[in-house]
C-alpha positions as CSV (number, residue, x, y, z in Angstrom):
1,X,-5.5,-8.6,-17.2
2,X,-8.4,-7.2,-19.2
3,X,-11.9,-7.0,-17.9
4,X,-14.1,-9.8,-19.2
5,X,-17.2,-9.0,-21.2
6,X,-20.5,-10.5,-20.2
7,X,-20.2,-12.9,-23.2
8,X,-16.8,-14.1,-21.9
9,X,-18.3,-14.7,-18.4
10,X,-21.1,-16.7,-19.9
11,X,-18.6,-18.6,-22.1
12,X,-16.7,-19.5,-18.9
13,X,-19.9,-20.7,-17.2
14,X,-20.8,-22.8,-20.2
15,X,-17.3,-24.2,-20.4
16,X,-17.6,-25.3,-16.8
17,X,-20.9,-27.0,-17.6
18,X,-19.3,-28.8,-20.5
19,X,-16.3,-29.9,-18.3
20,X,-18.7,-31.1,-15.6
21,X,-20.7,-33.2,-18.1
22,X,-23.9,-31.1,-17.9
23,X,-23.9,-31.3,-21.7
24,X,-22.4,-34.5,-23.1
25,X,-20.1,-34.9,-26.2
26,X,-22.3,-35.3,-29.3
27,X,-25.3,-33.8,-27.5
28,X,-27.1,-30.9,-29.2
29,X,-26.8,-27.7,-27.2
30,X,-30.1,-26.4,-25.8
31,X,-32.0,-23.7,-27.8
32,X,-30.9,-20.1,-27.3
33,X,-33.9,-19.3,-25.3
34,X,-33.2,-22.0,-22.8
35,X,-29.5,-20.9,-22.5
36,X,-30.7,-17.3,-22.0
37,X,-32.8,-18.4,-19.1
38,X,-30.1,-20.7,-17.7
39,X,-27.5,-17.9,-17.6
40,X,-29.9,-14.9,-17.2
41,X,-28.6,-13.0,-20.2
42,X,-29.8,-11.8,-23.6
43,X,-29.6,-13.5,-27.0
44,X,-26.5,-11.6,-28.2
45,X,-24.6,-12.5,-25.1
46,X,-25.4,-16.2,-25.5
47,X,-24.3,-16.0,-29.2
48,X,-21.0,-14.4,-28.2
49,X,-20.4,-17.1,-25.6
50,X,-21.2,-19.9,-28.1
51,X,-19.0,-18.3,-30.8
52,X,-16.1,-18.3,-28.3
53,X,-16.5,-21.9,-27.4
54,X,-16.8,-22.8,-31.1
55,X,-13.5,-21.1,-31.6
56,X,-12.0,-23.2,-28.8
57,X,-13.2,-26.4,-30.5
58,X,-15.5,-27.2,-27.6
59,X,-18.7,-26.7,-29.6
60,X,-19.3,-27.5,-33.2
61,X,-21.8,-26.0,-35.6
62,X,-23.3,-28.6,-38.0
63,X,-25.5,-27.7,-40.9
64,X,-29.0,-28.9,-40.3
65,X,-28.4,-30.0,-36.7
66,X,-27.5,-26.9,-34.8
67,X,-24.7,-26.6,-32.3
68,X,-23.4,-29.7,-30.7
69,X,-20.8,-30.5,-28.0
70,X,-17.6,-31.6,-29.6
71,X,-16.2,-35.1,-29.2
72,X,-12.7,-34.7,-27.9
73,X,-9.9,-35.4,-30.4
74,X,-6.2,-34.4,-30.0
75,X,-6.8,-30.8,-31.2
76,X,-9.9,-30.3,-29.0
77,X,-8.2,-31.8,-26.0
78,X,-5.4,-29.3,-26.4
79,X,-7.9,-26.5,-26.5
80,X,-9.4,-27.8,-23.3
81,X,-6.0,-28.0,-21.6
82,X,-5.1,-24.5,-22.5
83,X,-8.5,-23.1,-21.6
84,X,-8.5,-24.8,-18.2
85,X,-5.7,-22.6,-17.0
86,X,-6.8,-19.3,-15.2
87,X,-5.5,-16.4,-17.2
88,X,-3.6,-14.5,-14.6
89,X,-0.6,-12.4,-15.5
90,X,1.9,-15.3,-15.2
91,X,-0.3,-17.5,-17.5
92,X,-0.5,-14.6,-20.0
93,X,3.2,-14.4,-20.1
94,X,3.4,-18.2,-20.6
95,X,1.0,-17.8,-23.4
96,X,3.0,-15.1,-25.0
97,X,6.1,-17.3,-25.0
98,X,4.0,-20.1,-26.5
99,X,2.7,-17.8,-29.3
100,X,6.2,-16.6,-30.1
101,X,7.3,-20.2,-30.7
102,X,4.1,-21.3,-32.4
103,X,3.3,-18.4,-34.6
104,X,6.9,-17.8,-35.6
105,X,7.0,-21.3,-36.9
106,X,3.6,-20.8,-38.6
107,X,4.8,-17.7,-40.4
108,X,7.9,-19.6,-41.6
109,X,5.8,-22.5,-42.9
110,X,3.3,-20.1,-44.5
111,X,6.0,-18.5,-46.5
112,X,7.1,-21.9,-47.7
113,X,3.7,-23.4,-48.3
114,X,1.2,-20.6,-49.2
115,X,-0.9,-21.0,-52.3
116,X,-1.9,-18.0,-54.4
117,X,-5.3,-18.1,-52.7
118,X,-3.6,-18.1,-49.3
119,X,-1.5,-15.0,-50.3
120,X,-4.6,-13.2,-51.5
121,X,-6.3,-13.9,-48.2
122,X,-3.2,-12.5,-46.3
123,X,-3.3,-9.4,-48.4
124,X,-7.0,-8.9,-47.7
125,X,-6.6,-9.4,-44.0
126,X,-3.7,-7.0,-43.9
127,X,-5.7,-4.3,-45.8
128,X,-8.7,-4.8,-43.5
129,X,-6.4,-4.2,-40.4
130,X,-4.8,-1.2,-41.9
131,X,-8.1,0.3,-42.9
132,X,-9.4,-0.2,-39.4
133,X,-6.4,1.6,-38.0
134,X,-6.9,4.5,-40.4
135,X,-10.6,4.8,-39.5
136,X,-9.9,4.5,-35.8
137,X,-12.1,1.4,-35.5
138,X,-11.7,-1.5,-33.2
139,X,-8.9,-3.7,-34.5
140,X,-8.8,-6.9,-32.5
141,X,-11.0,-8.9,-34.8
142,X,-8.9,-7.8,-37.8
143,X,-5.8,-8.7,-35.8
144,X,-7.0,-12.2,-35.2
145,X,-8.1,-12.6,-38.8
146,X,-4.6,-11.6,-40.1
147,X,-2.9,-14.1,-37.8
148,X,-5.5,-16.8,-38.8
149,X,-4.8,-16.1,-42.5
150,X,-1.1,-16.7,-41.9
151,X,-1.8,-19.9,-40.0
152,X,-4.2,-21.1,-42.6
153,X,-1.4,-20.8,-45.2
154,X,0.6,-23.5,-43.2
155,X,-2.0,-26.1,-44.3
156,X,-1.6,-27.6,-40.8
157,X,-4.9,-27.6,-39.0
158,X,-3.3,-27.8,-35.5
159,X,-1.6,-24.5,-35.9
160,X,-5.0,-22.9,-36.7
161,X,-6.8,-24.6,-33.8
162,X,-4.2,-23.6,-31.2
163,X,-4.1,-20.0,-32.5
164,X,-7.9,-19.9,-32.4
165,X,-7.7,-21.0,-28.7
166,X,-4.9,-18.6,-27.7
167,X,-6.6,-15.6,-29.4
168,X,-9.9,-16.4,-27.5
169,X,-8.1,-16.7,-24.2
170,X,-5.9,-13.6,-24.8
171,X,-8.6,-11.3,-26.1
172,X,-9.4,-9.6,-22.8
173,X,-5.8,-8.6,-22.4
174,X,-5.2,-7.6,-26.0
175,X,-8.3,-5.5,-26.3
176,X,-6.8,-3.3,-23.6
177,X,-3.6,-2.9,-25.7
178,X,-2.8,-1.2,-29.0
179,X,-5.2,1.7,-28.4
180,X,-2.8,4.6,-28.7
181,X,-2.5,5.8,-32.3
182,X,1.2,5.3,-32.4
183,X,0.8,1.8,-31.1
184,X,-1.7,0.9,-33.7
185,X,0.4,2.3,-36.5
186,X,3.4,0.3,-35.2
187,X,1.4,-2.9,-35.0
188,X,0.2,-2.2,-38.6
189,X,3.8,-1.9,-39.7
190,X,4.7,-5.1,-38.0
191,X,1.8,-6.9,-39.8
192,X,2.9,-5.5,-43.1
193,X,6.5,-6.8,-42.5
194,X,5.2,-10.3,-41.7
195,X,3.0,-10.3,-44.8
196,X,5.9,-9.0,-47.0
197,X,8.2,-11.8,-46.0
198,X,5.5,-14.4,-46.4
199,X,4.6,-13.0,-49.8
200,X,8.2,-13.1,-50.8
201,X,8.5,-16.7,-49.7
202,X,11.3,-15.9,-47.2
203,X,10.5,-18.3,-44.3
204,X,13.2,-17.3,-41.9
205,X,12.5,-13.6,-42.2
206,X,8.8,-14.2,-41.9
207,X,9.4,-16.2,-38.7
208,X,11.6,-13.5,-37.2
209,X,9.1,-10.8,-38.1
210,X,6.2,-12.6,-36.5
211,X,8.2,-13.3,-33.3
212,X,9.2,-9.7,-33.1
213,X,5.6,-8.6,-33.6
214,X,4.2,-10.7,-30.8
215,X,7.0,-9.7,-28.5
216,X,6.4,-6.0,-29.3
217,X,2.6,-6.4,-28.9
218,X,3.1,-7.8,-25.4
219,X,5.4,-4.9,-24.6
220,X,2.6,-2.5,-25.6
221,X,0.2,-4.5,-23.5
222,X,2.4,-4.2,-20.4
223,X,2.9,-0.5,-21.1
224,X,-0.8,-0.1,-21.1
225,X,-1.1,-2.0,-17.8
226,X,1.6,0.3,-16.3
227,X,-0.1,3.4,-17.6
228,X,-3.5,2.4,-16.1
229,X,-1.9,1.6,-12.8
230,X,-0.2,5.0,-12.6
231,X,-3.5,6.7,-13.5
232,X,-5.3,4.8,-10.7
233,X,-2.6,5.9,-8.2
234,X,-3.2,9.5,-9.2
235,X,-7.0,9.1,-8.7
236,X,-6.5,7.5,-5.3
């Protein structure tokens, strides 16, 4: 499992506070300075933690009223349920299986339902990912953005909410994967294949391509874990 960032650690502490009722549904979240003091971290770390919980649906940003604690509906309750599970290796494997089913179906529906605007967004997100690979930049945010663009094209908000949740939970592990140049190029090719089938309106092929991509990405993640373990054995 990937090492948590400080922002992720604070997000977990804030999530526990929400679960324990320290901050009630509908209540405005305390100002950043108060959260900085509460968790003994800087402003950027607080913002990272809040963004993470907004992605999970646990917090909501409202124009003119700041960040408030979400009132649970079916989608947010699902995010809570998934987020409550500790992300050990067994849980990550369960999540991979869930993503294969969920995102495979999302890609199929995207191919069948996408509007011209949706297709433009998918093209843009694919290009951004490919550019990041060429420039040797961090790709995780671009990866998530591409998957979100495909999910948005389903026009089913639940797909998008669950994918936001799973990507937030999975980010520590996936940031540790797809670092080798050949892995990044392979992932870019897989994204291009998914996009191609969605753009062509071939739902079955899009679903197969997405499932194959997620399975291959998990294989690269596991390869990375194995490589780090071997390296650690050599050091010891």
